[in-house]
C-alpha positions in Angstrom: 119.4 99.9 91.0 120.8 101.1 94.3 120.9 98.9 97.4 121.1 100.0 101.0 121.5 98.0 104.3 119.3 99.3 107.1 120.3 98.6 110.7 118.2 98.1 113.8 117.5 101.3 115.8 119.6 102.1 118.9 118.4 103.8 122.1 120.5 105.6 124.6 120.7 104.8 128.3 117.6 106.9 129.1 115.6 105.0 126.4 115.5 107.9 123.9 115.7 107.0 120.3 119.0 107.6 118.5 117.7 108.3 115.0 120.0 107.2 112.2 122.4 109.7 110.8 121.3 111.3 107.5 124.2 110.3 105.3 122.7 108.9 102.0 122.3 111.6 99.3 119.0 112.2 97.4 120.7 113.8 94.5 119.3 112.5 91.2 117.9 115.5 89.2 116.2 113.2 86.8 114.4 115.9 84.8 116.9 118.8 85.0 115.1 121.1 87.4 118.2 122.7 89.0 117.7 124.1 92.4 119.9 125.1 95.4 118.8 122.0 97.4 121.0 119.4 99.2 119.3 116.4 100.8 120.5 113.3 102.7 118.6 110.7 104.6 119.1 107.9 107.1 116.9 104.9 107.9 116.6 102.3 110.7 114.0 99.9 112.1 112.8 97.9 115.1 110.2 95.1 115.2 107.3 97.5 115.0 108.6 100.7 113.3 110.5 102.3 110.6 112.6 105.4 111.4 113.6 108.1 108.9 115.8 111.1 109.2 116.1 113.7 106.5 118.6 116.6 106.5 117.9 119.4 104.0 119.7 122.5 102.9 117.7 124.9 100.7 117.3 128.6 100.1 113.5 128.8 100.4 111.8 126.4 102.9 108.1 126.9 102.4 105.1 125.0 103.9 101.5 126.2 103.7 99.7 122.9 104.0 98.7 122.0 107.6 95.9 119.5 106.8 96.6 115.7 107.0 96.5 114.2 103.5 96.6 117.6 101.9 98.9 118.7 99.0 102.2 118.6 101.0 104.1 117.9 97.7 103.5 121.5 96.7 105.5 122.6 99.7 109.1 121.9 100.6 108.6 118.1 100.9 110.4 114.9 101.6 108.9 111.6 100.6 109.3 107.8 101.1 107.7 105.2 98.8 107.9 101.5 99.7 106.4 98.2 98.4 106.3 94.9 100.3 105.0 92.7 97.4 106.2 94.5 94.2 102.6 95.2 93.2 101.1 97.7 95.6 103.1 100.4 97.2 102.8 103.1 99.9 103.6 106.8 99.4 104.4 108.7 102.6 105.0 112.4 102.1 105.9 115.1 104.7 106.3 118.9 104.3 109.0 120.7 106.2 106.6 121.5 109.1 105.6 117.8 109.6 102.3 117.7 107.8 101.7 114.1 106.6 100.1 112.4 103.6 99.9 108.7 103.0 98.5 106.7 100.1 98.3 103.1 98.9 97.6 101.2 95.7 99.0 99.8 92.5 99.5 102.9 90.4 99.0 106.6 90.9 95.7 106.5 89.0 94.2 103.8 91.2 95.3 104.8 94.6 93.6 105.9 97.8 94.6 108.0 100.8 94.9 106.2 104.2 92.6 107.1 107.0 93.7 110.4 108.5 93.8 109.1 112.0 96.1 106.3 110.9 98.3 108.8 109.0 98.5 110.9 112.1 99.9 107.9 114.0 103.1 108.6 112.1 105.3 110.7 114.4 107.1 113.7 112.8 109.7 115.8 114.5 110.3 118.9 112.3 113.2 121.2 113.3 111.3 124.2 111.8 108.3 123.7 114.0 104.7 123.1 112.9 103.4 126.6 111.9 103.2 127.6 108.2 106.3 129.2 106.9 107.6 130.9 103.8 111.3 131.8 104.2 112.2 133.2 100.8 115.9 133.9 100.1 116.8 132.4 103.5 119.4 129.7 103.2 118.2 127.2 105.8 119.3 123.8 107.2 116.3 121.8 108.5 115.7 118.2 109.6 112.8 115.9 109.8 112.7 112.8 112.0 109.9 110.3 111.4 108.7 107.3 113.2 106.3 105.0 111.2 104.4 102.3 113.0 103.9 99.0 111.1 100.1 99.5 111.6 100.3 102.1 108.8 101.0 99.2 106.4 98.0 97.1 107.5 98.3 93.4 107.0 101.1 93.7 104.4 103.8 93.2 107.0 103.7 91.4 110.4 106.9 92.8 111.8 110.3 94.0 110.7 113.3 91.7 111.1 116.8 91.2 109.9 117.0 89.5 106.5 114.0 91.1 105.0 114.4 93.1 101.7 112.0 95.6 100.3 111.9 98.0 97.3 111.8 101.7 98.1 112.7 105.2 96.9 113.3 108.4 98.7 112.6 111.9 97.4 112.7 115.6 97.9 110.4 117.9 95.9 108.7 121.2 95.8 106.1 121.4 93.1 105.1 125.0 93.8 108.4 126.3 95.1 110.1 129.2 93.5 112.8 126.7 92.4 110.7 123.7 91.5 112.6 120.5 92.0 112.2 116.7 91.9 115.1 114.8 93.4 115.3 111.0 94.0 117.6 108.5 95.7 117.4 105.9 93.0 117.4 107.4 89.5 114.2 107.4 87.4 114.3 107.1 83.6 111.0 108.7 82.6 110.2 111.5 80.2 108.6 113.8 82.8 108.5 114.1 86.6 106.8 111.1 88.2 107.8 109.5 91.5 105.0 106.9 91.2 107.1 104.4 89.2 107.9 101.4 91.4 110.0 99.8 88.6 112.6 102.4 89.6 112.7 101.7 93.3 116.0 100.6 94.8 116.4 97.8 97.4 116.6 98.2 101.2 117.8 95.2 103.3 117.2 95.0 107.0 120.4 93.7 108.8 
């Protein structure tokens, strides 16, 4: 399983957040769905937040879901799954216009969506804006910056601090894209597309 060290976030002199550079590839095509998609991510933390930065190149960015906890995975979508206890895990999913979905539970058949207001406390900064788009045959580079408050994770974590280790995976998908694809950071050995397999999460360590 892959391992990754995550550094504390930095701010510039004006207090603005310097989001981490997206340098880690999400490139495991576990189920042979070839698509013209390139994805990298970066991650950082402070005491009360996790920060994600996705950078994507693809030929058909599409997003029609604008409803919190709606089917964002059908659009051009980036995802982050994390567990703090190796039993239950959170799935956080974002289409390319910043629409959010968040769920929690032990397995994908026994999960529930988080309260929409709590999900909307996750800040998303989509470079493509927030209106529905369908850019067919349009090679596009887009980014998504995400700020996740620890309150999203309830009582499962008190604060984030150096020395902690968690299991997680990072994904890029598009279940209803013209070029359907299912890419992961840590590889998944399963007979059909399924991101909800915590046994294939890699390790992230806060330093």
